C-alpha positions, 0 to 999 in steps of 0.5 A: 061315132056312137051310132056307127059303133052301135050299128057295126056291133049289131052288124057283126052280131047279126052277120054271124062274125061275132056270137052274142053274149049270154051271161046268165048261162055263162056263154061269153060267145066268140072268145074276146071279140064278143066282149069287145063288141058288146062293149063297143055297142054299150059305148055307142049307146052311151054316146048316142044318148049323151048327145040326146041329153043335151038337146032334150028339156031339163024335165026329160033329163030329170025324169031320165036320171030318176029312172036310171037311179032306180034301174040299179035296184031293178038289176039287183032285185029282179031275180028275187021276184022271178024266184018268188014267182017260181018262173020256169027257165023258159020264162014267162011274160007276166012274170017278166013284167012283175019282175020289172015293174015291182022292183021299179015301183019300190025303188021309186018309193025308196028314192023318195024316202029318208032311206034313199041314202042307204038303200040306193046311194 
């Protein structure tokens, strides 16, 4: 079911039946349908990855949980790094890499410190 949701959502977007979302520009695509389609793709990905989670090793599961717990820090701080780098609206590859890697590295350090409970949850 999960893979079906993902493929159907992608097909609807690629086929032009539903416009993609661009939340940074406030473009929510096709009224109501784009949000439903994006939600279906997200749910499908969760179902697919949940199934994979049950069949991979505990070490892979621990790594996945560690990376996911740091992901929120990346979401909340990447724009700050793009601002510091004075990244143009058109973007820059090196800036994107920095805005991803630096927050991830900082988050990984924080999750191993006594401040973890206050900064990451």
